[in-house]
Each structure stands twice: as C-alpha cells, then as structure tokens.
MIZA-781881 format. One line per field, with one value per atom (N, C-alpha, C): atom name; x, y, z. Coordinates in pm, 1 decimal. Atoms other than C-alpha are relative to their C-alpha. Layout:
<recs>
atomo = CA ...
east = X ...
north = Y ...
up = Z ...
</recs>
This chain:
<recs>
atomo = N CA C N CA C N CA C N CA C N CA C N CA C N CA C N CA C N CA C N CA C N CA C N CA C N CA C N CA C N CA C N CA C N CA C N CA C N CA C N CA C N CA C N CA C N CA C N CA C N CA C N CA C N CA C N CA C N CA C N CA C N CA C N CA C N CA C N CA C N CA C N CA C N CA C N CA C N CA C N CA C N CA C N CA C N CA C N CA C N CA C N CA C N CA C N CA C N CA C N CA C N CA C N CA C N CA C N CA C N CA C N CA C N CA C N CA C N CA C N CA C N CA C N CA C N CA C N CA C N CA C N CA C N CA C N CA C N CA C N CA C N CA C N CA C N CA C N CA C N CA C N CA C N CA C N CA C N CA C N CA C N CA C N CA C N CA C N CA C N CA C N CA C N CA C N CA C N CA C N CA C N CA C N CA C N CA C N CA C N CA C N CA C N CA C N CA C N CA C N CA C N CA C N CA C N CA C N CA C N CA C N CA C N CA C N CA C N CA C N CA C N CA C N CA C N CA C N CA C N CA C N CA C N CA C N CA C N CA C N CA C N CA C N CA C N CA C N CA C N CA C N CA C N CA C N CA C N CA C N CA C N CA C N CA C N CA C N CA C N CA C N CA C N CA C N CA C N CA C N CA C N CA C N CA C N CA C N CA C N CA C N CA C N CA C N CA C N CA C N CA C N CA C N CA C N CA C N CA C N CA C N CA C N CA C N CA C N CA C N CA C N CA C N CA C N CA C N CA C N CA C N CA C N CA C N CA C N CA C N CA C N CA C N CA C N CA C N CA C N CA C N CA C N CA C N CA C N CA C N CA C N CA C N CA C N CA C N CA C N CA C N CA C N CA C N CA C N CA C N CA C N CA C N CA C N CA C N CA C N CA C N CA C N CA C N CA C N CA C N CA C N CA C N CA C N CA C N CA C N CA C N CA C N CA C N CA C N CA C N CA C N CA C N CA C N CA C N CA C N CA C N CA C N CA C N CA C N CA C N CA C N CA C N CA C N CA C N CA C N CA C N CA C N CA C N CA C N CA C N CA C N CA C N CA C N CA C N CA C N CA C N CA C N CA C N CA C N CA C N CA C N CA C N CA C N CA C N CA C N CA C N CA C N CA C N CA C N CA C N CA C N CA C N CA C N CA C N CA C N CA C N CA C N CA C N CA C N CA C N CA C N CA C N CA C N CA C N CA C N CA C N CA C N CA C N CA C N CA C N CA C N CA C
east = 111.7 2120.4 -22.0 12.3 2192.2 -66.9 65.4 2112.3 -136.1 141.6 1788.9 -100.0 84.7 1663.2 -8.0 -7.9 1775.4 -98.9 95.4 1559.9 -149.1 137.0 1256.5 -90.1 86.4 974.0 -88.6 84.2 770.4 77.4 -78.6 1060.9 80.8 -93.8 1274.4 -54.7 51.1 1048.9 41.2 -45.3 1194.7 -134.9 113.1 978.2 -15.2 20.4 837.6 -81.3 52.1 786.8 -45.1 4.8 833.5 -11.1 4.5 778.5 137.5 -144.3 1145.6 39.9 -31.8 1158.8 -75.5 78.3 890.8 63.6 -65.8 1067.4 133.7 -133.0 1401.1 -36.8 33.4 1224.8 -61.1 38.2 1053.5 121.7 -141.8 1397.6 67.1 -41.7 1511.0 -70.7 96.7 1206.0 22.8 -11.5 1257.2 113.9 -121.6 1614.2 -33.3 29.3 1498.0 -95.4 94.2 1219.5 77.9 -72.7 1456.4 105.4 -78.4 1710.6 -77.0 87.5 1426.9 -35.7 35.2 1316.2 121.0 -106.0 1660.4 54.4 -24.5 1701.4 -109.4 124.8 1363.5 -89.4 98.1 1203.3 -111.6 111.0 887.9 -100.5 99.8 674.2 29.5 -52.1 903.5 -5.9 12.7 921.8 -138.6 133.4 536.3 -33.6 28.1 526.1 60.3 -69.7 778.5 -91.6 61.6 577.7 -130.5 110.9 249.7 29.3 -37.8 417.9 43.4 -21.7 561.5 -104.8 137.0 207.5 -42.9 60.6 90.6 92.9 -89.9 390.0 -20.1 -1.0 344.5 -130.5 131.2 -26.8 43.6 -41.2 122.3 88.3 -75.5 384.1 -87.0 82.9 100.5 -59.4 64.1 -77.3 102.5 -100.9 244.7 50.3 -26.5 344.9 -97.7 100.9 22.6 -6.0 -7.0 38.0 122.0 -113.9 377.5 -25.1 18.0 274.8 -98.9 89.2 -13.2 70.9 -78.3 226.5 82.8 -94.7 476.7 -85.0 76.7 197.4 -40.8 46.0 84.3 109.7 -124.9 436.6 24.4 -19.4 460.0 -108.2 107.6 130.0 29.3 -36.3 242.2 110.0 -113.7 565.1 -51.8 45.4 386.8 -76.3 87.4 143.6 91.4 -85.2 440.9 75.3 -44.2 614.7 -95.5 102.8 292.2 -5.5 22.8 252.4 122.7 -120.8 613.1 -6.8 15.9 562.9 -116.7 118.2 223.9 45.5 -38.4 381.7 100.1 -98.4 677.6 -86.3 82.3 396.3 -50.1 48.4 228.1 89.9 -89.2 533.5 54.2 -29.9 634.6 -87.6 116.8 308.5 -21.4 26.4 266.7 103.1 -101.2 608.5 -15.5 13.6 538.6 -108.1 111.5 201.4 50.9 -62.2 371.6 91.3 -89.0 651.3 -80.8 73.0 406.1 -78.3 79.5 184.0 97.9 -94.3 493.5 46.4 -43.8 622.2 -113.9 122.1 270.2 -35.4 24.0 225.7 103.6 -96.1 562.0 -28.5 29.8 475.3 -117.7 103.1 138.4 51.4 -52.6 315.4 63.3 -93.6 566.4 -95.4 92.8 280.6 -82.1 81.2 86.6 91.0 -91.6 411.4 31.4 -45.2 484.2 -140.1 127.5 110.2 -14.1 9.3 127.8 103.1 -104.1 456.3 -47.7 60.4 286.3 -109.6 112.5 -26.5 55.5 -44.7 183.6 79.8 -74.8 409.6 -102.8 112.5 105.4 -71.2 80.4 -78.0 95.9 -82.9 222.3 27.0 -14.0 277.7 -122.1 109.7 -70.0 -16.1 -3.7 -67.8 95.2 -108.4 255.7 -29.4 11.9 163.4 -133.3 148.4 -204.3 2.3 -19.7 -199.6 -104.1 93.3 -373.4 -103.0 90.2 -515.8 -22.7 64.0 -725.1 72.5 -39.3 -619.5 -101.3 100.5 -793.7 -95.8 95.6 -1116.9 0.0 27.3 -1212.6 -74.3 82.5 -1463.0 86.2 -105.9 -1186.0 88.7 -85.0 -956.5 -70.3 82.4 -1231.7 -12.6 25.1 -1298.6 134.2 -126.3 -929.8 36.0 -6.6 -910.8 -84.2 85.1 -1213.7 67.0 -32.0 -1058.1 115.3 -121.8 -728.4 -33.4 20.0 -898.1 -79.4 64.3 -1120.3 105.2 -91.9 -810.5 81.5 -78.7 -623.1 -81.9 84.0 -924.7 -28.4 0.5 -889.9 -143.2 152.4 -1254.7 36.7 -52.6 -1129.7 -126.0 110.7 -1470.4 -65.7 56.0 -1600.9 106.1 -112.3 -1248.6 3.9 8.8 -1276.6 -131.8 117.4 -1628.5 24.5 -39.5 -1490.5 94.2 -117.3 -1203.9 -71.5 81.8 -1443.7 -62.3 87.7 -1657.9 96.0 -98.7 -1335.0 48.9 -57.2 -1211.7 -111.9 111.6 -1551.1 -8.2 16.0 -1557.9 119.9 -107.0 -1197.8 -3.9 32.6 -1306.7 -71.7 109.4 -1604.3 82.8 -74.9 -1378.5 106.5 -87.5 -1112.9 -67.6 82.7 -1377.2 -27.4 40.9 -1504.6 118.5 -116.3 -1176.2 53.4 -59.4 -1037.3 -92.7 73.5 -1338.2 6.1 -35.8 -1280.7 132.7 -148.3 -903.5 -10.1 10.6 -986.2 -68.5 80.0 -1232.4 75.5 -87.2 -982.2 115.3 -108.9 -710.0 -62.6 60.8 -959.7 -41.7 34.2 -1085.1 114.5 -118.8 -743.5 56.7 -51.7 -641.8 -100.0 84.2 -962.4 26.3 -32.0 -867.0 124.5 -121.5 -537.8 -19.5 29.1 -678.4 -75.3 79.9 -920.7 92.9 -84.5 -627.0 84.8 -79.8 -427.6 -93.8 89.9 -733.6 -11.5 2.4 -757.4 130.8 -114.5 -399.8 11.7 2.3 -430.5 -87.3 91.9 -728.1 45.8 -51.6 -561.4 103.0 -99.0 -267.4 -60.5 55.6 -485.1 -71.4 56.3 -674.0 106.4 -102.7 -353.5 57.0 -37.7 -244.3 -93.7 102.6 -575.7 9.0 -11.4 -540.0 130.9 -116.7 -189.1 -26.6 43.1 -327.8 -88.6 90.2 -611.1 74.8 -64.1 -357.9 92.2 -90.9 -127.0 -95.7 73.9 -419.6 -71.6 37.6 -544.1 109.0 -107.5 -206.0 33.8 -30.4 -174.8 -109.4 104.7 -513.9 32.8 -15.6 -415.0 119.6 -117.5 -74.4 -47.6 52.0 -255.7 -84.2 89.5 -509.9 95.6 -94.8 -208.8 75.5 -54.7 -28.1 -105.9 81.7 -333.0 -27.3 29.9 -420.6 120.0 -108.6 -73.9 1.9 12.9 -116.7 -101.0 117.6 -453.6 42.8 -16.5 -312.9 102.5 -96.2 -16.1 -73.2 94.8 -257.4 -74.1 69.3 -479.6 93.7 -88.5 -188.5 50.7 -60.1 -47.7 -116.0 131.4 -408.1 -12.3 27.7 -444.1 109.0 -121.9 -99.4 -1.3 34.9 -169.4 -102.7 94.7 -498.4 50.1 -64.5 -325.4 101.9 -94.7 -50.7 -72.8 86.6 -302.5 -83.7 67.2 -512.5 100.4 -82.1 -218.8 56.6 -34.6 -115.8 -99.5 120.6 -452.2 -11.6 16.6 -466.5 81.6 -78.5 -183.1 -35.2 49.9 -370.9 -147.4 122.2 -701.6 -36.4 18.9 -637.5 -34.9 69.7 -835.4 112.1 -97.6 -618.3 143.9 -141.2 -318.0 60.3 -63.8 -81.0 77.2 -64.8 84.2 147.1 -131.5 429.9 -2.8 10.6 319.1 -43.2 40.9 163.0 125.6 -116.9 491.0 92.9 -81.7 678.4 -34.8 47.2 446.1 28.3 -24.7 481.1 147.7 -138.9 859.5 35.7 -42.8 873.4 -63.3 67.5 634.7 99.5 -66.5 854.2 142.1 -124.0 1166.6 -10.4 19.1 1010.5 43.0
north = -61.5 -2119.8 133.4 -127.2 -1773.0 -9.9 18.1 -1890.6 -41.3 48.6 -2053.3 132.9 -115.4 -1728.3 104.9 -83.5 -1534.2 -41.5 64.8 -1759.1 -6.7 19.0 -1743.2 76.5 -63.6 -1675.9 111.9 -94.9 -1478.7 125.7 -125.6 -1239.7 75.7 -42.2 -1223.4 -38.4 23.9 -1285.8 109.2 -113.1 -1107.2 31.8 -50.6 -926.0 -92.5 101.4 -1190.4 50.8 -46.2 -1037.9 -84.3 94.0 -1307.7 -148.2 133.8 -1687.5 -51.4 39.4 -1733.9 36.9 -34.7 -1526.9 -103.1 82.2 -1746.3 -147.6 135.0 -2069.1 1.4 -6.6 -1951.2 -2.7 -16.1 -1872.4 -130.2 139.4 -2210.8 -93.6 82.1 -2378.4 45.1 -49.9 -2143.6 -62.8 46.9 -2237.6 -151.6 150.0 -2601.1 -39.3 27.4 -2600.8 41.1 -40.9 -2400.7 -102.9 105.8 -2660.3 -128.1 114.4 -2953.1 27.5 -34.6 -2763.3 -3.7 -16.1 -2692.8 -142.1 150.9 -3069.2 -66.2 87.3 -3201.4 63.1 -52.0 -2941.1 -24.8 15.9 -3051.9 118.0 -112.9 -2712.2 -24.3 57.6 -2872.6 104.4 -94.9 -2565.3 99.6 -93.8 -2355.7 -80.3 87.7 -2646.7 -4.3 -9.9 -2651.1 137.9 -128.6 -2282.3 18.5 -9.3 -2313.1 -100.2 88.4 -2618.4 79.4 -72.7 -2421.2 119.9 -104.6 -2120.6 -50.0 54.4 -2343.3 -49.0 37.4 -2477.7 125.4 -126.7 -2114.3 52.6 -47.8 -2021.9 -85.0 71.7 -2311.9 24.4 -57.0 -2194.1 136.6 -130.3 -1843.6 -32.7 16.4 -2004.4 -36.7 47.0 -2169.3 137.3 -113.0 -1818.9 96.0 -85.9 -1630.9 -68.2 69.4 -1901.1 9.7 -10.3 -1879.5 145.6 -139.6 -1504.1 19.9 -30.7 -1503.8 -90.8 65.4 -1769.0 82.5 -93.5 -1538.8 111.3 -118.4 -1238.6 -26.5 37.7 -1426.4 -19.2 16.9 -1522.8 135.0 -138.2 -1166.3 77.2 -56.1 -1048.1 -52.5 69.3 -1302.2 69.4 -53.8 -1155.9 136.4 -128.2 -809.3 15.8 -4.3 -869.1 -34.1 39.5 -1043.2 117.6 -111.7 -745.3 119.9 -95.8 -496.7 -34.8 46.5 -697.0 5.8 -10.4 -696.8 121.9 -129.6 -333.1 61.3 -21.1 -280.6 -43.9 45.2 -500.7 59.8 -72.6 -327.7 136.2 -133.8 16.2 4.2 25.0 -111.4 -29.4 35.1 -267.7 126.5 -144.7 79.3 76.9 -75.3 261.9 -50.2 58.3 16.1 36.3 -7.2 27.1 150.2 -164.7 413.6 38.1 -47.7 468.8 -57.7 68.0 216.0 59.9 -71.4 383.0 146.7 -147.8 739.3 -0.3 -12.5 639.1 -38.0 43.5 479.3 132.7 -121.4 793.9 116.8 -85.7 1004.4 -16.3 48.2 817.7 17.5 -7.5 803.4 134.5 -146.8 1178.5 42.1 -39.9 1217.2 -37.7 59.3 995.0 70.9 -69.8 1171.2 140.0 -138.3 1513.8 -14.5 12.1 1390.0 -19.2 33.9 1263.8 137.7 -117.9 1588.5 115.0 -101.2 1802.0 -55.4 68.1 1556.1 55.2 -37.7 1621.5 136.2 -132.5 1981.0 32.2 -35.2 1994.8 -59.5 48.2 1769.5 73.3 -90.9 1983.1 133.7 -135.3 2301.6 -17.9 32.7 2142.8 -35.9 45.8 1994.4 117.9 -115.6 2320.9 83.1 -84.1 2511.9 -62.9 73.7 2244.9 9.8 -16.3 2268.4 140.5 -147.9 2642.8 23.4 -37.2 2634.2 -91.0 82.2 2340.6 25.3 -31.6 2449.3 125.0 -126.0 2723.4 90.1 -120.0 3060.6 25.6 -42.6 3109.6 -135.7 123.3 2845.4 11.6 -5.0 2746.7 68.0 -71.5 2953.1 -97.4 89.9 2797.3 22.1 -8.0 2726.9 133.8 -132.4 3022.8 119.6 -100.8 3251.3 15.1 16.2 3134.0 35.4 -37.0 3178.6 148.8 -132.7 3519.6 82.3 -57.8 3605.9 2.8 -0.3 3496.0 89.6 -104.9 3705.1 130.8 -130.9 3997.2 26.5 -35.3 3966.5 7.8 -13.1 3912.5 159.3 -139.4 4230.1 121.9 -93.5 4422.5 7.1 -9.5 4323.1 68.1 -68.3 4436.9 141.5 -138.0 4772.4 32.4 -10.3 4713.0 15.2 -21.4 4863.1 0.6 -18.7 4932.7 -140.2 141.0 4566.2 -82.7 90.5 4434.6 45.2 -42.6 4656.5 -67.4 60.9 4522.4 -154.7 139.5 4161.0 -18.5 -10.4 4247.3 4.1 -3.9 4348.3 -126.8 135.6 4044.6 -103.0 96.7 3824.5 20.4 -37.2 4012.2 -31.7 44.3 3976.8 -139.5 138.8 3608.5 -75.3 55.9 3560.2 23.2 -31.8 3734.5 -85.4 102.5 3498.8 -116.7 126.6 3202.2 -0.2 -20.0 3322.3 -17.4 -1.9 3379.4 -155.3 147.1 3029.5 -92.4 101.6 2859.0 17.5 -21.6 3036.9 -56.4 58.2 2906.9 -135.5 145.5 2561.7 -53.4 24.9 2582.5 -1.4 2.5 2683.9 -119.5 126.3 2398.4 -115.5 116.2 2152.6 -5.3 0.3 2263.6 -28.2 26.0 2266.6 -140.4 144.7 1924.3 -89.6 86.7 1764.8 22.9 -29.0 1942.4 -64.8 66.1 1802.1 -148.1 130.0 1453.6 -28.7 18.4 1505.8 12.9 -28.3 1630.3 -121.1 132.7 1321.3 -118.8 97.9 1095.9 17.7 -35.5 1272.7 -37.0 44.6 1247.4 -147.5 136.5 877.9 -57.8 51.9 821.4 40.4 -51.1 1029.2 -95.6 79.9 832.7 -141.0 136.0 504.3 2.4 -16.5 612.0 7.9 -17.0 720.1 -123.9 119.6 392.6 -107.6 89.2 197.7 39.1 -61.5 435.8 -72.3 33.6 345.9 -151.1 155.8 -33.7 -37.4 18.4 -9.4 39.6 -36.1 173.3 -101.8 87.4 -78.5 -137.5 117.4 -370.5 30.3 -22.9 -209.3 3.6 -6.4 -147.1 -140.4 143.7 -519.5 -73.0 68.3 -653.7 44.1 -46.0 -444.6 -43.9 55.6 -564.8 -149.7 153.4 -931.7 -12.8 2.3 -870.0 39.1 -43.9 -685.9 -123.5 112.6 -972.1 -106.2 93.8 -1209.2 27.1 -42.0 -1003.8 -18.7 15.2 -974.0 -139.8 140.6 -1340.1 -66.3 53.7 -1433.3 46.3 -48.7 -1220.8 -59.7 68.6 -1358.0 -143.6 139.0 -1712.0 -6.9 14.2 -1635.0 36.3 -49.8 -1456.9 -115.8 110.2 -1755.3 -123.1 105.3 -2001.7 30.3 -29.0 -1807.2 -19.5 6.5 -1791.0 -131.0 160.4 -2176.1 -44.1 44.0 -2233.9 45.2 -72.6 -1992.0 -98.9 47.3 -2173.6 -149.9 137.6 -2518.9 2.2 -25.4 -2388.8 5.9 -23.3 -2265.2 -125.9 123.5 -2573.5 -106.7 90.0 -2791.4 37.4 -59.8 -2562.4 -36.5 40.2 -2595.0 -132.0 131.3 -2946.4 -86.1 69.2 -3018.1 -2.6 -25.6 -2906.5 -37.4 46.0 -3033.8 -149.7 146.1 -3399.5 -15.6 16.4 -3500.7 -62.2 37.0 -3534.3 35.4 -39.7 -3370.4 66.9 -46.5 -3295.0 132.1 -121.8 -2961.5 -21.3 54.8 -3140.9 -34.8 31.4 -3271.5 110.6 -120.9 -2953.2 80.1 -67.0 -2780.1 -57.0 76.0 -3043.7 36.8 -8.9 -3005.0 163.9 -125.9 -2634.7 37.5 -24.9 -2640.8 -62.0 66.4 -2895.6 87.1 -72.6 -2676.9 133.8 -115.8 -2374.9 -19.6 39.4 -2560.2 -23.9 35.0 -2632.4 118.2
up = -72.4 6594.8 -58.8 45.3 6463.7 -145.1 141.9 6100.3 -14.3 -11.5 6211.1 34.5 -41.4 6364.6 -103.6 106.6 6062.3 -107.6 102.4 5839.6 56.9 -67.5 6056.2 -104.2 85.6 5810.6 67.5 -82.6 6065.6 12.9 -25.6 6103.2 -117.1 95.3 5796.7 -141.4 141.5 5495.3 -98.7 106.1 5176.3 -71.9 83.5 4944.7 -134.9 92.9 4709.2 -118.9 121.0 4378.6 -116.2 131.6 4122.2 60.6 -20.6 4106.5 57.3 -45.1 4140.1 127.3 -129.1 4459.9 90.1 -81.1 4597.5 9.8 1.6 4484.9 85.6 -80.4 4633.6 151.1 -141.4 4967.6 53.8 -35.7 4969.9 28.3 -25.4 4946.8 128.7 -135.3 5237.2 101.2 -119.5 5448.5 18.3 -21.2 5371.2 69.6 -92.5 5493.6 149.5 -131.2 5790.8 79.3 -51.4 5846.1 47.0 -18.6 5829.8 109.3 -116.5 6064.7 130.9 -118.0 6315.7 50.1 -20.4 6297.0 60.9 -53.4 6366.6 145.1 -124.3 6666.4 89.4 -77.9 6808.9 21.5 -13.1 6753.4 -90.1 88.8 6631.5 -39.6 40.9 6652.2 -112.5 105.8 6453.5 -148.4 131.8 6203.0 -53.1 61.1 6183.5 -52.6 63.7 6126.9 -136.6 134.0 5847.3 -95.4 80.4 5715.0 -62.4 27.5 5706.4 -106.9 90.0 5546.8 -144.0 127.0 5273.3 -73.8 64.3 5195.4 -58.0 39.7 5163.2 -116.6 115.1 4942.9 -131.7 125.9 4706.6 -62.3 59.4 4660.1 -74.2 49.6 4592.1 -148.0 106.2 4358.8 -131.9 109.1 4150.0 -59.8 44.3 4109.6 -63.5 67.7 4024.5 -134.1 103.3 3785.1 -126.7 108.8 3597.6 -36.1 45.0 3602.2 -94.5 88.7 3453.8 -141.5 121.8 3201.0 -100.9 73.1 3089.9 -55.7 45.1 3080.6 -115.5 87.9 2875.7 -139.1 133.8 2609.0 -36.2 48.8 2601.7 -56.4 55.5 2548.4 -141.0 125.6 2263.3 -111.1 95.9 2105.1 -29.5 29.0 2157.9 -96.8 86.6 1988.2 -134.8 149.4 1696.6 -61.8 65.3 1665.9 -41.4 43.2 1660.9 -130.1 135.5 1393.1 -112.2 101.3 1200.1 -42.4 30.8 1219.9 -74.3 75.3 1118.0 -146.4 131.8 820.9 -71.3 57.0 742.2 -41.5 35.7 745.2 -107.6 111.1 520.0 -126.7 112.0 296.7 -56.6 52.0 262.6 -63.9 62.2 200.9 -136.5 130.3 -77.7 -101.6 98.5 -246.6 -37.8 6.6 -198.8 -102.6 92.0 -373.0 -142.9 141.3 -656.8 -67.7 59.2 -719.1 -44.5 26.2 -701.3 -123.2 106.1 -940.7 -134.0 129.6 -1195.2 -24.9 26.7 -1179.5 -66.5 44.5 -1235.3 -144.3 130.7 -1520.0 -108.5 102.8 -1680.3 -37.0 32.2 -1648.9 -76.5 95.7 -1820.0 -137.2 127.2 -2093.7 -67.3 49.8 -2138.7 -52.5 47.2 -2146.2 -125.4 126.6 -2404.6 -120.9 118.0 -2617.2 -48.4 46.7 -2604.4 -72.7 66.4 -2677.7 -153.0 145.8 -2988.4 -93.0 86.8 -3100.3 -26.3 24.5 -3064.0 -110.5 100.2 -3276.1 -137.0 127.2 -3532.8 -66.2 33.0 -3541.4 -67.4 50.1 -3588.6 -150.8 114.1 -3850.2 -123.9 103.1 -4046.9 -43.0 49.6 -4031.5 -106.3 92.1 -4180.2 -124.0 110.9 -4438.1 -89.3 80.7 -4554.2 -46.9 40.7 -4571.9 -118.6 80.0 -4763.1 -150.6 99.6 -5005.5 -76.8 57.5 -5080.7 -70.8 76.5 -5357.4 70.4 -57.0 -5249.2 -110.8 103.9 -5597.6 -82.0 70.3 -5803.7 -155.4 136.4 -6159.5 -88.0 64.2 -6419.0 -63.9 51.1 -6518.8 -158.1 144.6 -6875.8 -50.8 42.8 -6873.1 5.6 -27.8 -6743.2 -123.2 111.0 -7022.5 -127.1 111.3 -7271.6 -19.9 -12.4 -7173.0 -35.2 40.5 -7195.9 -148.2 144.8 -7551.2 -67.7 68.2 -7635.5 15.7 -27.4 -7463.3 -82.2 90.8 -7649.8 -148.4 135.4 -7978.9 -40.2 9.7 -7933.6 0.8 -12.9 -7829.7 -126.2 108.4 -8135.9 -130.0 101.7 -8346.3 31.3 -50.1 -8169.5 55.7 -68.0 -8016.6 151.3 -155.4 -7682.6 95.3 -89.7 -7538.7 37.6 -12.8 -7580.2 70.9 -73.8 -7471.0 145.5 -134.6 -7155.8 77.8 -64.1 -7080.1 22.0 -29.6 -7126.2 105.3 -109.4 -6907.1 141.7 -130.7 -6629.0 34.5 -12.7 -6671.0 50.2 -38.3 -6650.3 157.6 -134.4 -6335.9 98.8 -106.9 -6169.0 19.5 -0.1 -6254.3 78.5 -69.0 -6122.8 152.8 -147.7 -5799.3 75.6 -42.6 -5753.2 11.1 -17.9 -5822.6 105.9 -99.9 -5589.7 139.6 -130.5 -5311.0 26.5 -18.9 -5364.2 37.4 -26.6 -5387.2 131.0 -137.7 -5074.4 104.3 -120.9 -4875.1 -12.1 9.4 -5020.9 58.1 -45.9 -4945.3 161.0 -154.5 -4576.4 45.8 -45.2 -4549.0 -17.5 10.0 -4684.8 102.1 -109.2 -4438.0 119.6 -123.7 -4158.9 17.8 -8.7 -4240.0 40.1 -24.3 -4254.8 144.7 -140.3 -3920.1 89.5 -78.2 -3775.4 8.6 13.2 -3888.9 105.9 -79.5 -3728.1 148.4 -151.9 -3403.7 50.4 -44.6 -3387.3 11.4 -22.9 -3433.1 127.6 -129.8 -3153.7 112.2 -117.0 -2932.5 15.9 -0.1 -3020.3 72.8 -65.6 -2925.9 146.9 -148.4 -2597.4 81.8 -71.9 -2503.6 21.7 -7.1 -2575.4 103.6 -96.8 -2364.5 143.6 -124.5 -2080.6 43.3 -30.2 -2103.2 45.7 -43.0 -2069.9 134.2 -131.2 -1777.3 117.8 -100.9 -1592.9 12.1 -23.0 -1662.2 93.0 -97.0 -1511.5 142.5 -133.2 -1207.7 62.6 -50.1 -1177.4 35.5 -33.6 -1190.1 115.5 -128.7 -913.2 111.6 -111.9 -698.3 23.2 -9.1 -766.9 71.1 -62.6 -669.9 133.1 -127.7 -376.6 89.1 -76.8 -248.3 31.4 -5.9 -308.2 109.6 -89.3 -119.3 135.6 -122.0 161.3 69.0 -56.8 207.9 36.7 -35.4 219.2 142.2 -121.2 474.1 127.4 -118.3 700.5 30.8 -25.5 671.4 68.2 -54.7 770.9 130.1 -150.6 1090.3 72.8 -64.5 1163.8 30.2 -35.6 1136.5 104.1 -114.2 1362.0 126.6 -133.9 1601.4 48.5 -38.8 1608.0 54.0 -46.3 1645.9 145.7 -129.7 1939.1 119.3 -86.7 2103.9 40.2 -29.6 2070.7 78.4 -72.0 2204.6 140.0 -135.4 2501.6 84.8 -40.3 2570.0 43.7 -26.7 2555.0 121.4 -105.6 2784.1 148.6 -113.0 3032.9 45.4 -42.0 3025.6 57.9 -38.3 3063.6 145.1 -117.0 3354.5 104.0 -95.1 3522.6 31.0 -15.8 3465.6 87.4 -94.3 3683.0 139.6 -131.8 3991.1 26.1 -24.8 3929.9 54.8 -39.4 4008.8 160.5 -136.6 4316.8 105.3 -103.2 4618.7 -26.1 21.1 4466.6 121.6 -113.3 4754.1 -34.6 32.3 4797.4 -42.4 38.1 4751.9 -156.9 143.5 4415.0 -85.8 76.3 4320.4 -27.7 14.6 4391.1 -118.7 90.2 4190.4 -159.4 127.2 3890.6 -49.5 25.4 3900.8 -46.6 26.6 3894.3 -124.5 130.7 3612.0 -115.0 115.3 3385.5 -9.6 4.9 3475.7 -65.5 75.4 3328.2 -141.5 142.9 2995.8 -83.1
</recs>
C-alpha cells in the first residue's frame, strides 16, 4: 500500500527531462496501474491509465526531438571534421607554395650572382685581351721609312716635318681605334647582357609556370574536398529526412492505438 501511494503519478511524478525518463516512468505507472487494478482501486488505476496515455504522447514528441538532435549532432560533427580538414588543406598548400617560392627565389638569386660574376670576368678579359693601341698602318710605316731616309740624308728639317705628320696620323688612328675598341667591348658586353636577360626571363617563366601548376592543383584538390563534404552533407540530410519520415509514418496509420504507438516508439529507439 505504501509503495502504491509512493508511485501515485499525481503526487510523486519525477522530473521528466528525456525520453528515457518518460519511458521509465511509464513502466512505473503501468506497474502502479496493475497494482491498483488488483487491489480494486479502479479510480486510481484510471488516473494512471490516463496519465500513461499522455506520457506516451510526450514520449513520441521527445523521441522525435532527440532524433532530430541526434542528426543535428552528426551534421555538426561532420562540419567540424570538414573544417579541420579544410584548415589542414590550406596549411599544407600554403607551406607548399611558400617553399616553392623560397626555392625559386634562391635559384633566381644564384643565377643573378653567377651572371654578375660572368659579366665582370668577361669585361676584365675583354679589357685585357683587346690591345690599347692599333697596329701601325701602312701609311704610318711609309712615313717612318721616309723619316728615317731623310734623317740619314741629314735632311733634318724635312725629317722633322714628316715626323710631325706621322705623329699626327698616329694620334688620329689611335683616337679612331680607341673608339672602335670601346664599341667592340661594349657590343660584346651587350650581347652578354642580352643572353643573361634571356636566361633570367626563361627562369622566371619556368617559375611562373610552376606557380600556376601549383595553384591549379590546389584548386582541383579544393574542389574535391568541398565536393566530398557536400556529398556527405547531402547524404546525412537525406538519411535524416528518411528517418523522420519513417518515425512520423509509424503514427499516421488510422486508428493507431496509444499502446501500438508506444511499442513503435520503443522499437525505433532500440535501432
């Protein structure tokens, strides 16, 4: 008798937070109802029966709410996993691009240093190997002979005049040769500079092609990553809808009793 009073749903109903709380309390009330029936306390049994019907309706609501929450948790978990993978993806590709650019910068710097050294060595070699004075021209050599002949003949005045003429001619030829010499060295150095520029441009084009290839591959991998998440998200949403439709379908049958409803809920909760 004391146990029956203790289980009276009107006096000792617990705090029903979850579907399991409701389910446990339904079992308690069912035992209470049966006990009251055996003891002839029919009104108390009736109260228990009505309360059980109400609780079974609550159980359906709570079970559906928990079903929705469970699927939302799965979707949230999938999104968190996706964001973690996305962040790792960005870190991987950022590092890969950074390493590529650093290596490319080092290669470019090494090429420029090598070109500078080659330019300096070529400049020094051209200055060293190219004579500063031209070979004596036939005209200068002829004037020298005339000058020497006049000197032997003791014709010093005419020899001096020829000497001055030869010196003037040598100065003019040296001036002309020096200009040609400078132009020759400058031209060869310009050819070298152009070759260096072509080499540097070719290297920079290869670097740009490598960067473009990395960006292309990153874009392809990103598209795959996003598509994988979209497929997973769509699959979860479809399965959620099927679950909810299956849940709702258990209770739309015409004439479905509260007892059969309760059994359906409990069977789905055990899946």
